C-alpha positions as CSV (number, residue, x, y, z in Angstrom):
1,X,-52.9,32.4,208.3
2,X,-50.7,30.3,206.2
3,X,-49.1,27.4,206.8
4,X,-46.1,25.1,206.2
5,X,-45.8,23.3,202.6
6,X,-44.1,20.1,201.7
7,X,-41.8,19.8,198.4
8,X,-41.6,16.8,196.7
9,X,-38.3,16.7,194.6
10,X,-37.9,14.4,191.5
11,X,-35.8,14.2,188.8
12,X,-37.0,16.9,185.6
13,X,-36.9,15.0,182.9
14,X,-39.4,17.3,180.7
15,X,-40.6,20.1,179.8
16,X,-43.3,21.8,177.3
17,X,-44.3,24.3,175.8
18,X,-47.1,27.4,176.8
19,X,-50.0,27.3,174.2
20,X,-51.4,30.4,172.7
21,X,-54.5,31.8,173.6
22,X,-55.9,30.7,170.7
23,X,-55.8,26.8,171.1
24,X,-57.9,27.0,174.0
25,X,-61.9,26.5,173.6
26,X,-64.4,28.9,175.0
27,X,-67.6,28.2,176.4
28,X,-69.8,25.0,175.0
29,X,-66.9,24.6,172.7
30,X,-66.9,21.0,173.4
31,X,-64.0,20.2,174.1
32,X,-61.2,20.5,176.4
33,X,-57.0,21.1,175.9
34,X,-54.3,20.2,178.4
35,X,-51.2,21.7,177.9
36,X,-48.3,20.3,180.0
37,X,-46.2,22.3,181.7
38,X,-43.0,19.7,183.4
39,X,-42.5,16.2,183.6
40,X,-40.2,14.0,186.6
41,X,-39.3,10.8,187.4
42,X,-37.9,9.4,191.5
43,X,-37.8,5.9,192.8
44,X,-39.5,6.3,196.1
45,X,-37.3,4.3,199.1
46,X,-38.1,3.6,203.2
47,X,-35.4,6.0,203.6
48,X,-32.9,6.4,201.3
49,X,-32.2,4.3,197.9
50,X,-28.1,4.2,198.4
51,X,-29.4,1.9,202.0
52,X,-32.7,1.1,202.2
53,X,-34.8,-1.2,199.4
54,X,-36.5,0.3,196.7
55,X,-40.5,0.3,197.1
56,X,-41.6,1.8,194.5
57,X,-41.4,4.9,191.6
58,X,-43.0,8.2,191.0
59,X,-44.0,9.9,187.9
60,X,-44.6,13.7,188.3
61,X,-46.8,16.2,186.3
62,X,-47.4,19.8,186.2
63,X,-49.7,21.8,183.4
64,X,-50.0,25.1,182.8
65,X,-53.4,25.8,184.2
66,X,-55.6,24.0,187.0
67,X,-58.0,21.7,186.4
68,X,-60.9,21.3,188.4
69,X,-61.5,17.8,189.2
70,X,-58.3,14.8,189.2
71,X,-61.3,12.9,187.2
72,X,-61.9,15.3,184.6
73,X,-61.3,17.1,181.7
74,X,-57.5,15.1,181.6
75,X,-56.1,11.7,181.7
76,X,-52.8,10.9,181.9
77,X,-50.5,8.7,180.6
78,X,-46.9,8.0,181.0
79,X,-45.7,5.7,178.5
80,X,-42.9,3.3,178.8
81,X,-40.3,1.3,176.5
82,X,-39.1,-1.1,179.1
83,X,-35.8,-2.2,177.1
84,X,-35.9,0.8,173.8
85,X,-36.6,-1.0,171.1
86,X,-39.2,1.9,170.2
87,X,-42.3,-0.4,170.8
88,X,-44.2,0.7,174.6
89,X,-44.9,-2.1,176.7
90,X,-47.0,-0.6,179.5
91,X,-48.7,2.4,180.5
92,X,-49.4,3.9,183.5
93,X,-52.5,6.0,184.2
94,X,-55.1,7.8,185.9
95,X,-58.5,7.0,186.2
96,X,-61.5,6.9,188.0
97,X,-61.6,4.4,190.3
98,X,-65.2,3.6,190.8
99,X,-65.6,4.4,186.5
100,X,-63.0,1.7,185.6
101,X,-63.6,-1.1,187.6
102,X,-67.5,-1.0,188.2
103,X,-69.0,1.7,185.4
104,X,-70.1,3.7,188.0
105,X,-68.4,7.2,189.2
106,X,-66.5,7.5,192.7
107,X,-64.7,10.8,192.5
108,X,-61.4,8.6,193.3
109,X,-58.9,9.1,191.4
110,X,-56.0,5.8,191.2
111,X,-52.8,5.0,189.0
112,X,-53.8,2.1,186.8
113,X,-50.8,0.2,185.6
114,X,-51.9,-1.5,181.8
115,X,-49.4,-4.2,180.1
116,X,-50.0,-3.1,176.8
117,X,-50.0,-6.7,175.1
118,X,-52.1,-8.1,177.4
119,X,-54.3,-5.6,177.4
120,X,-54.8,-5.9,181.2
121,X,-54.7,-2.9,183.4
122,X,-54.6,-2.7,187.4
123,X,-55.2,-0.1,190.3
124,X,-52.7,0.3,192.5
125,X,-52.6,3.3,194.8
126,X,-54.4,6.7,194.3
127,X,-53.1,10.6,192.7
128,X,-51.7,12.2,194.6
129,X,-53.5,15.5,193.6
130,X,-55.8,18.2,194.6
131,X,-59.6,20.2,193.7
132,X,-58.6,23.5,191.4
133,X,-54.4,22.5,190.9
134,X,-52.5,21.7,188.3
135,X,-49.9,19.0,189.6
136,X,-50.3,15.7,190.2
137,X,-48.2,12.6,191.4
138,X,-48.3,8.9,190.1
139,X,-47.4,6.6,192.4
140,X,-46.8,2.3,191.6
141,X,-44.5,-0.4,193.1
142,X,-41.7,-0.7,191.4
143,X,-42.7,-4.7,191.0
144,X,-45.6,-3.6,189.3
145,X,-43.5,-2.1,186.1
146,X,-43.4,-5.2,184.7
147,X,-44.8,-7.6,181.4
148,X,-46.3,-10.9,181.0
149,X,-43.6,-11.5,178.5
150,X,-41.1,-10.5,181.1
151,X,-40.0,-7.6,180.5
152,X,-39.4,-6.0,183.9
153,X,-38.3,-2.2,184.7
154,X,-35.5,-2.9,187.8
155,X,-34.1,0.3,189.3
156,X,-30.9,-0.1,186.8
157,X,-33.0,-0.3,183.8
158,X,-32.5,2.9,181.5
159,X,-35.8,3.1,179.4
160,X,-37.4,5.6,177.0
161,X,-41.2,7.4,178.7
162,X,-43.2,10.1,177.0
163,X,-46.0,11.8,179.0
164,X,-49.0,12.5,176.6
165,X,-52.1,14.4,178.0
166,X,-55.9,13.6,176.6
167,X,-59.1,15.2,176.9
168,X,-61.6,12.5,178.6
169,X,-64.2,14.3,179.3
170,X,-65.6,15.4,175.8
171,X,-63.3,13.6,173.1
172,X,-60.8,11.3,173.9
173,X,-58.0,13.3,171.5
174,X,-54.1,13.6,173.0
175,X,-53.8,17.6,173.9
176,X,-50.0,17.5,174.2
177,X,-47.2,15.1,175.0
178,X,-43.6,15.6,176.6
179,X,-40.9,13.2,175.1
180,X,-40.0,11.1,174.5
181,X,-37.3,10.3,177.8
182,X,-34.6,8.6,178.8
183,X,-33.7,7.5,182.0
184,X,-32.4,5.4,184.7
185,X,-34.2,5.2,188.5
186,X,-31.1,4.9,189.8
187,X,-28.8,6.6,188.2
188,X,-30.0,10.8,188.4
189,X,-27.4,13.6,187.1
190,X,-27.9,15.0,189.8
191,X,-30.4,14.5,192.8
192,X,-31.1,16.6,196.1
193,X,-29.8,15.6,199.7
194,X,-33.7,15.2,200.5
195,X,-36.3,14.2,198.8
196,X,-39.4,16.1,200.7
197,X,-38.7,18.8,202.7
198,X,-41.8,21.2,204.5
199,X,-40.9,24.7,204.0
200,X,-42.5,27.2,207.3
201,X,-45.2,29.5,205.6
202,X,-43.1,33.1,204.8
203,X,-40.1,31.2,204.9
204,X,-37.4,29.3,203.2
205,X,-35.9,26.3,203.8
206,X,-32.3,25.2,201.7
207,X,-32.0,22.1,199.0
208,X,-28.2,20.9,198.0
209,X,-28.0,20.1,195.0
210,X,-25.4,16.3,194.7
211,X,-24.2,16.2,191.5
212,X,-23.9,12.3,190.6
213,X,-19.8,11.2,190.4
214,X,-20.9,7.9,189.3
215,X,-23.4,9.1,186.5
216,X,-23.3,6.7,183.7
217,X,-24.7,8.2,180.8
218,X,-27.9,6.8,181.2
219,X,-30.0,9.4,182.2
220,X,-29.8,12.2,179.4
221,X,-33.1,13.6,179.6
222,X,-31.9,15.0,183.3
223,X,-31.9,19.0,182.9
224,X,-32.3,19.8,186.6
225,X,-34.9,18.9,189.9
226,X,-38.7,19.4,189.7
227,X,-39.7,20.8,192.9
228,X,-43.9,19.8,193.4
229,X,-45.6,22.2,196.0
230,X,-48.2,20.0,198.1
231,X,-49.6,23.4,199.0
232,X,-48.7,25.9,196.7
233,X,-51.2,28.8,195.8
234,X,-52.9,29.0,192.7
235,X,-50.1,29.6,190.3
236,X,-47.2,29.0,192.0
237,X,-47.8,24.9,192.4
238,X,-44.4,23.8,191.0
239,X,-40.1,25.2,190.7
240,X,-37.5,24.3,188.8
241,X,-34.1,24.5,189.5
242,X,-31.6,23.6,186.2
243,X,-28.4,21.6,186.7
244,X,-26.8,18.4,185.3
245,X,-23.4,16.8,186.1
246,X,-20.5,17.4,183.9
247,X,-20.1,14.6,181.5
């Protein structure tokens, strides 16, 4: 018997390319490859982002193949250039909370924000992820996206970001990347009429895609919407809907 599933809806800002089978390791190869499928982003507000205070930002990540555990074999880095000068300022990344803070694994995967120039990193929320899943969502307070030097990512700040995947179990190597992507958090080209929906098991729900009549051109990387299925079946944990504002 199935159950209702929550769908979280993001701006789709980037897609990856599926690697051929010969790229992936065989048994005992001593390395892993994480192949990125989609990247997305959205504001998090207490109600609607037009009438309520902005609380934070969420980055959505999907891969072509599921990962056994949020801790390994992949670390995801969202590298942010706040002022678009070509120099990364912040990194939002995931790591085992216990290992990152005490040196002992806890099995709890958390989202950290690192100030690159200052050399500091702070954990804020647990990673939204599951066992044997291809999905991950990073949540950070908007107020945390600032540097010691004074750069601040606000809801109306056009910024550049890239999504990187690393083998964090064997080699530490970079295995895939999506981006760079350009976006302004309060200025999607299109947006859903609701940020999350509950879909009954075996049923369907309608989502209206709304064009942003005030679009200012600062989110050119958005090509539509990314739908993340919280309880999707294996191999079907995300969908995309292509749509863009008329220029």
